[in-house]
C-alpha positions as CSV (number, residue, x, y, z in Angstrom):
1,M,41.1,5.9,-87.0
2,L,44.8,6.5,-86.3
3,V,45.3,8.1,-82.9
4,I,47.9,8.6,-80.2
5,V,46.6,7.8,-76.7
6,S,48.3,9.3,-73.7
7,L,47.9,9.1,-69.9
8,S,48.6,11.7,-67.2
9,R,48.2,11.6,-63.4
10,L,46.6,14.8,-62.3
11,D,47.1,16.6,-59.0
12,N,43.7,15.6,-57.7
13,D,44.6,11.8,-57.9
14,R,42.6,11.4,-61.1
15,I,44.0,10.0,-64.3
16,E,43.5,11.7,-67.6
17,I,43.3,9.9,-71.0
18,R,43.9,12.1,-74.0
19,V,43.4,11.0,-77.6
20,T,45.1,12.9,-80.4
21,K,44.8,12.5,-84.1
22,P,48.3,13.0,-85.7
23,Q,48.7,16.4,-87.3
24,H,45.4,17.7,-85.8
25,H,44.9,20.2,-83.0
26,L,41.9,18.4,-81.5
27,N,42.9,16.2,-78.5
28,P,39.8,15.4,-76.4
29,A,40.5,14.3,-72.8
30,R,38.6,12.5,-70.2
31,E,39.3,12.2,-66.5
32,Y,38.8,9.0,-64.4
33,S,38.9,8.5,-60.7
34,S,40.3,4.9,-60.7
35,Q,42.8,2.8,-62.5
36,T,40.0,0.2,-63.1
37,E,38.1,2.7,-65.2
38,V,41.2,3.7,-67.1
39,Q,42.1,0.1,-67.7
40,S,38.6,-0.6,-69.0
41,V,38.8,2.2,-71.6
42,L,42.3,1.2,-72.7
43,L,41.3,-2.4,-73.2
44,D,38.3,-1.3,-75.1
45,F,40.6,0.6,-77.4
46,G,42.3,-2.7,-78.2
47,I,45.4,-2.3,-76.1
48,S,46.6,-5.5,-74.6
49,Q,46.3,-6.2,-70.8
50,E,50.1,-6.6,-70.5
51,I,50.8,-3.2,-72.1
52,V,48.1,-1.5,-70.1
53,D,49.4,-2.9,-66.8
54,S,53.0,-1.8,-67.6
55,H,51.9,1.7,-68.6
56,L,49.8,2.1,-65.4
57,K,52.8,1.0,-63.3
58,L,55.0,3.6,-65.0
59,L,52.4,6.2,-64.6
60,A,52.4,5.6,-60.8
61,Q,56.1,6.5,-60.8
62,M,55.8,9.7,-62.8
63,G,55.1,13.2,-61.6
64,E,51.8,15.0,-61.8
65,N,50.8,16.1,-65.3
66,E,53.6,14.3,-67.0
67,Q,52.3,12.5,-70.1
68,L,52.9,8.8,-70.9
69,K,52.2,8.1,-74.6
70,F,51.3,4.9,-76.3
71,P,52.6,4.4,-79.9
72,P,50.2,5.5,-82.6
73,M,47.4,2.9,-83.0
74,E,44.3,2.3,-85.0
75,V,41.2,2.6,-82.8
76,P,37.7,2.1,-84.4
77,R,35.8,5.4,-84.4
78,H,32.8,3.8,-82.7
79,Q,35.1,2.7,-79.8
80,L,36.3,6.3,-79.4
81,L,32.8,7.6,-79.5
82,S,31.4,5.0,-77.1
83,N,34.1,6.1,-74.5
84,G,33.3,9.8,-74.9
85,F,36.1,10.9,-77.2
86,R,34.6,13.1,-80.0
87,F,36.4,14.6,-82.9
């Protein structure tokens, strides 16, 4: 399934992952309390360790609630569902 994954650092020191299908209004989000959890989900989506690490470093430098988006990518539907992202 083609999706756009984005990250945001929330004001409660949690990190939000949001998954959006292009040209759809649904964009489920999940909050995580650690970078380790976020990293695990992103790796499960098929994003490389190197890209995940660079995005997490950038996220740490950004303000609260600013979004950092990954390029559109294909993520198997079962991977989305197994990580709690339902469409």
